[in-house]
C-alpha positions in Angstrom: -3.9 4.9 -38.2 -6.0 7.2 -38.7 -7.5 9.8 -36.1 -10.5 7.6 -35.5 -8.0 4.5 -34.9 -6.2 6.5 -32.6 -9.1 7.7 -31.2 -10.1 4.0 -30.3 -6.5 3.1 -29.3 -5.9 6.4 -26.5 -8.9 7.5 -25.4 -10.9 6.1 -22.7 -14.1 5.0 -24.6 -17.3 7.4 -22.6 -18.6 8.8 -25.5 -19.4 6.2 -27.9 -18.1 7.9 -31.0 -18.8 5.4 -33.7 -16.3 5.2 -36.8 -18.1 5.8 -40.1 -21.3 7.2 -38.4 -19.6 10.2 -35.9 -18.0 13.2 -38.0 -14.9 14.3 -37.5 -15.0 18.0 -37.4 -12.4 20.2 -38.5 -13.7 23.8 -38.7 -16.6 25.9 -38.1 -17.8 29.8 -38.6 -21.2 30.8 -37.1 -24.0 28.2 -37.6 -21.6 26.0 -39.7 -19.1 22.9 -39.5 -17.1 21.3 -42.0 -15.9 17.9 -41.9 -12.2 16.3 -42.6 -13.6 15.4 -46.3 -14.9 19.2 -46.8 -18.7 18.8 -46.6 -20.8 22.0 -44.8 -23.1 21.2 -42.1 -25.9 23.1 -40.1 -24.7 22.8 -36.7 -28.1 22.7 -34.9 -26.3 21.5 -31.7 -23.6 23.6 -31.4 -21.3 21.7 -28.7 -24.2 20.6 -26.7 -25.7 24.1 -26.0 -22.2 25.8 -26.0 -21.4 28.3 -29.1 -24.4 30.5 -28.5 -22.9 32.8 -30.6 -21.7 30.4 -33.6 -18.8 29.0 -34.2 -15.2 31.6 -34.2 -17.5 34.7 -33.7 -15.2 37.5 -34.2 -15.3 39.4 -30.9 -15.1 35.9 -29.2 -11.9 35.0 -31.2 -10.6 39.1 -31.2 -10.8 38.6 -27.0 -9.3 35.2 -27.0 -6.2 36.3 -28.8 -5.4 39.4 -27.3 -5.4 38.0 -23.7 -3.6 35.0 -24.7 -1.2 37.5 -25.7 -0.7 38.9 -22.5 -1.6 36.7 -20.0 -2.8 32.9 -20.1 -2.9 32.3 -16.4 -2.2 33.4 -13.1 -4.1 31.1 -10.6 -6.8 33.2 -7.9 -3.9 33.6 -5.2 -3.6 37.0 -7.7 -5.8 39.5 -8.9 -6.7 39.7 -12.9 -8.6 41.6 -14.9 -10.6 39.9 -16.8 -12.2 37.8 -14.2 -13.0 40.7 -11.9 -14.6 42.6 -15.1 -16.7 39.8 -16.0 -17.6 39.6 -12.6 -18.9 42.8 -12.4 -21.2 42.1 -15.7 -22.3 39.3 -14.6 -23.8 40.7 -11.0 -25.3 43.6 -12.9 -27.4 41.6 -15.3 -28.5 39.2 -12.8 -30.2 39.2 -9.9 -26.8 38.2 -7.6 -24.4 39.7 -5.8 -21.3 37.7 -6.3 -20.0 35.3 -8.0 -17.3 31.6 -8.0 -15.7 30.8 -10.8 -15.5 27.2 -12.1 -14.4 25.4 -15.4 -17.9 23.5 -16.0 -21.1 23.2 -15.4 -21.2 20.6 -13.0 -18.2 22.2 -11.2 -20.2 25.4 -10.6 -22.9 23.1 -9.5 -20.9 21.5 -6.7 -20.3 25.1 -5.9 -23.9 25.8 -5.6 -24.5 22.4 -3.5 -21.7 23.5 -0.5 -23.1 27.0 -0.4 -26.2 25.5 0.3 -25.0 23.2 3.0 -22.6 25.7 4.7 -25.6 28.5 4.3 -28.0 25.5 5.5 -25.7 25.3 9.4 -26.9 22.2 9.4 -29.4 21.5 6.7 -28.6 19.0 4.4 -31.1 17.8 2.6 -31.6 18.8 -1.1 -34.8 18.1 -3.7 -34.1 18.5 -7.3 -36.7 16.5 -10.3 -37.3 13.7 -12.0 -35.1 14.1 -15.8 -33.4 16.5 -14.3 -29.6 16.7 -15.3 -27.2 18.6 -13.2 -23.4 16.8 -14.0 -21.7 13.8 -14.2 -19.2 14.9 -10.8 -20.6 12.9 -8.0 -22.4 15.9 -6.2 -24.2 17.1 -9.2 -25.0 13.7 -10.4 -26.4 12.8 -6.6 -29.0 15.7 -7.8 -29.4 14.4 -11.3 -32.7 12.5 -11.6 -32.0 9.6 -13.9 -31.4 6.5 -12.4 -29.2 5.7 -15.5 -26.7 7.9 -14.6 -26.3 6.6 -10.9 -25.8 2.8 -12.1 -22.6 1.5 -10.8 -21.3 4.6 -8.7 -23.7 4.3 -5.8 -24.0 4.9 -3.1 -23.9 8.6 -3.6 -24.5 12.0 -1.8 -26.4 11.5 1.2 -29.3 14.2 1.5 -30.5 13.8 -2.2 -34.7 13.3 -3.3 -36.5 13.5 -6.2 -39.8 15.1 -7.0 -42.0 15.7 -10.4 -41.0 18.1 -12.7 -44.2 20.6 -13.0 -45.6 19.2 -9.6 -46.0 21.7 -6.6 -47.3 18.8 -4.8 -44.6 16.7 -5.5 -42.3 18.9 -4.4 -44.1 20.3 -1.6 -44.3 17.1 0.4 -40.6 16.3 0.7 -39.8 20.0 1.6 -38.9 20.4 5.2 -37.0 22.3 8.2 -34.1 20.5 7.7 -33.9 21.1 3.0 -30.7 22.9 2.3 -32.5 23.6 -1.2 -34.3 22.8 -4.3 -32.3 22.6 -7.4 -34.3 23.0 -10.8 -33.3 23.8 -14.1 -35.9 26.4 -15.3 -35.7 24.3 -18.8 -34.6 20.6 -18.6 -32.6 19.8 -21.2 -30.9 16.9 -21.4 -33.9 15.4 -19.8 -36.3 16.2 -23.0 -36.7 20.3 -23.0 -39.2 20.6 -20.7 -40.1 24.7 -19.9 -41.3 25.0 -16.0 -44.6 26.5 -15.6 -45.1 30.1 -14.1 -47.2 28.9 -11.2 -44.7 25.8 -10.7 -42.0 27.9 -10.4 -43.4 30.8 -7.7 -44.8 28.0 -5.8 -41.1 26.6 -5.0 -40.1 30.3 -4.3 -42.8 30.3 -1.5 -42.1 26.4 -0.4 -38.5 27.6 -0.3 -39.0 31.0 2.3 -41.5 29.0 4.2 -38.8 26.6 5.1 -35.8 28.9 4.7 -34.4 26.5 2.1 -32.9 28.3 -0.6 -34.0 27.8 -4.5 -31.1 27.4 -7.0 -31.8 27.6 -10.8 -29.3 25.6 -12.9 -29.0 27.4 -15.9 -25.7 26.0 -17.6 -28.0 24.9 -20.7 -30.9 27.5 -20.5 -29.3 30.5 -19.7 -27.0 32.8 -21.6 -29.9 34.4 -24.0 -30.9 30.8 -25.2 -34.9 30.7 -24.4 -34.9 34.6 -25.5 -33.3 36.5 -22.5 -30.4 36.3 -20.9 -31.7 34.0 -17.5 -34.0 31.8 -18.6 -35.7 32.9 -14.6 -36.4 36.2 -16.3 -39.7 34.5 -18.1 -41.2 34.3 -15.4 -40.1 36.9 -13.0 -38.6 34.1 -10.4 -35.8 35.1 -8.6 -33.5 32.1 -7.1 -30.8 32.5 -4.7 -28.1 30.8 -6.7 -27.7 30.7 -10.2 -25.6 28.4 -11.9 -24.5 28.9 -15.6 -21.5 27.5 -18.2 -22.2 25.9 -21.5 -22.5 29.3 -23.8 -21.3 31.5 -21.1 -17.4 31.1 -22.9 -18.5 30.8 -26.4 -16.3 28.1 -26.6 -14.0 28.1 -24.0 -14.1 25.8 -20.8 -15.8 28.6 -18.2 -18.4 28.1 -15.3 -20.1 30.2 -12.6 -22.1 29.7 -9.5 -23.6 33.2 -8.7 -25.7 33.7 -5.3 -27.4 36.6 -3.4 -25.0 38.8 -1.6 -26.7 37.2 2.0 -26.2 33.7 0.7 -22.4 34.1 -0.9 -21.6 35.5 2.3 -21.6 32.0 3.8 -18.2 30.8 1.9 -15.2 31.7 3.7 -11.7 32.0 2.2 -10.6 27.6 2.1 -14.6 26.4 1.9 -13.6 26.2 -1.9 -11.4 26.9 -4.6 -10.7 26.3 -7.9 -6.7 26.5 -10.1 -8.1 27.2 -13.2 -11.7 29.0 -11.9 -11.6 32.4 -13.8 -8.8 32.1 -15.8 -8.1 35.4 -17.8 -8.5 34.0 -21.3 -11.8 32.4 -20.8 -13.0 34.8 -18.9 -11.9 37.3 -21.6 -13.9 35.1 -23.9 -17.1 34.8 -21.5 -17.0 39.0 -21.2 -16.9 39.3 -25.1 -20.0 37.0 -25.1 -21.7 38.5 -22.5 -20.9 42.1 -23.9 -22.3 41.1 -27.1 -25.9 39.0 -25.9 -26.4 42.3 -23.7 -26.3 44.7 -27.3 -29.8 46.0 -27.8 -29.8 45.4 -31.1 -28.6 42.2 -31.0 -31.0 41.2 -28.2 -33.6 42.4 -30.8 -32.7 40.8 -34.1 -32.7 37.1 -31.7 -36.1 37.7 -30.9 -37.3 38.2 -34.2 -35.4 35.1 -35.5 -36.4 33.3 -32.2 -40.4 33.9 -33.4 -40.0 32.8 -36.6 -37.7 29.4 -35.8 -40.7 28.6 -33.4 -43.2 28.8 -35.6 -41.6 27.0 -38.6 -41.0 24.0 -35.1 -44.9 24.1 -34.7 -45.8 24.2 -38.5 -43.7 21.5 -38.7 -45.4 19.5 -35.3 -49.0 20.5 -37.4 -47.9 18.6 -40.5 -46.9 16.0 -39.1 -48.8 14.9 -35.9 -48.8 10.9 -36.6 -45.5 10.9 -36.3 -44.6 14.2 -33.7 -46.5 14.4 -30.5 -45.4 17.6 -29.2 -43.4 20.7 -29.8 -41.7 22.0 -26.8 -39.0 24.5 -25.9 -38.8 28.4 -26.3 -36.7 30.6 -28.1 -33.5 28.9 -29.6 -34.4 25.5 -27.2 -36.7 23.2 -28.8 -37.2 19.4 -28.5 -39.4 17.5 -30.9 -41.1 14.6 -29.1 -41.9 11.4 -31.4 -44.7 9.5 -30.7 -42.1 6.4 -31.6 -38.2 6.0 -30.2 -36.9 7.2 -33.7 -34.7 10.1 -32.4 -31.4 8.5 -33.1 -32.8 7.7 -37.0 -34.1 10.7 -37.1 -30.7 12.5 -36.3 -28.4 10.4 -38.2 -31.2 11.3 -41.3 -30.6 14.6 -40.9 -26.5 14.5 -40.5 -27.0 12.9 -43.8 -28.9 15.8 -45.6 -26.8 18.3 -43.8 -28.0 19.3 -40.6 -26.6 18.4 -37.1 -29.0 17.7 -34.2 -29.0 15.7 -31.3 -31.4 12.9 -29.5 -32.2 13.4 -25.6 -33.3 10.3 -25.3 -35.0 7.5 -27.4 -37.8 10.0 -28.5 -36.8 13.8 -28.5 -35.1 15.8 -31.1 -33.1 18.6 -29.0 -32.5 21.6 -31.2 -29.9 24.0 -30.3 -29.3 26.1 -33.0 -26.6 29.4 -31.8 -28.5 32.9 -31.4 -26.7 34.0 -34.6 -28.1 31.9 -36.9 -29.7 33.5 -40.3 -33.2 32.9 -41.8 -31.9 31.2 -44.7 -30.3 28.9 -42.2 -33.6 28.7 -39.9 -35.3 27.9 -43.3 -32.9 25.3 -44.5 -33.0 23.6 -40.9 -36.8 22.9 -41.0 -36.9 22.2 -44.9 -34.3 18.8 -43.7 -36.5 18.5 -40.6 -39.6 18.0 -42.8 -38.1 15.9 -45.3 -37.1 13.8 -42.7 -40.3 13.8 -41.2 -41.7 12.7 -44.2 -39.1 10.0 -45.0 -39.8 8.1 -41.4 -44.0 8.2 -42.5 -43.2 7.0 -45.9 -41.3 3.9 -44.0 -44.1 3.0 -41.9 -42.4 3.8 -38.5 -44.2 6.0 -36.4 -47.8 5.3 -35.4 -49.0 6.2 -39.0 
């Protein structure tokens, strides 16, 4: 049996991989990957927003190798240097006072939900947004505002309700004295790349303060420099009580972090929450290398310049295909192109055929998550391929043209 046949035989089918259509990726470097035939692709999915520094970034690889040769795992019964050093970096470069380490975004969000309830002392209600995605574990799934992910797993965790993103009145109608927290993605990712409005986030902050509820920002996808700043909330100057991070934090290794203000973090006492692998030395060493790179002033300036170029290219692309593209959304290196017809899967397939890997978020949105290290030449190449695909779809008579 080849590898695809073995996958079909031995792995539980939750990912809908398709032999002949799904790539078998063997190697990656920077913004590029190579499949098992040796063909090269521009990777603008990046492990679903994970590879913010691209594949196998030298600083990350070096940190992993050195730590793996020293200590792989010790558990949280003991102190380990990489975990403490990473926690310090995160606290010094955010509005948080303390950190809890997990292994994924879903785990970080589970920790946030538990902390909000513990801090709330009897408050149990949580308000989240429609179209949101916070993970697939039961608590995080309960906070996810997409019914398609709930089917087959009800009843979910009690106390969750949903309001419309960027609609403050919708949230105001649900928040009361029993609300433990409001949980929001400053930029909705899986739901279609929708950016929060400044007035909306400021209004949520005011509502939470009025009722004594916590404000949780899920920055699992939009954090770690992806929007042009280390944390997306920095764009609006609205500080949450809890931040969750994962994906790009580890540069390719699994790690999650739940960060909270000092007063809020104090609600957790020994035994309230734990993770055997949380804060693993190798993952923390990798994350420290990622953070140190992202925080370099010269790197931040270069990313900002390239992000502006990339967004201008996408704006021009949308303007050139008004009958096909309804809207360009996003910021930094987290963008979505909404199509007027359900052609996202077709666009994804055609891009791959031309050597560009993109992601379909639902039926109508092409999600673009290039690494922050993508060169201007690679951005040019990606924009050209997207333009070719748009023209091909228009020539087929698909879309509202």
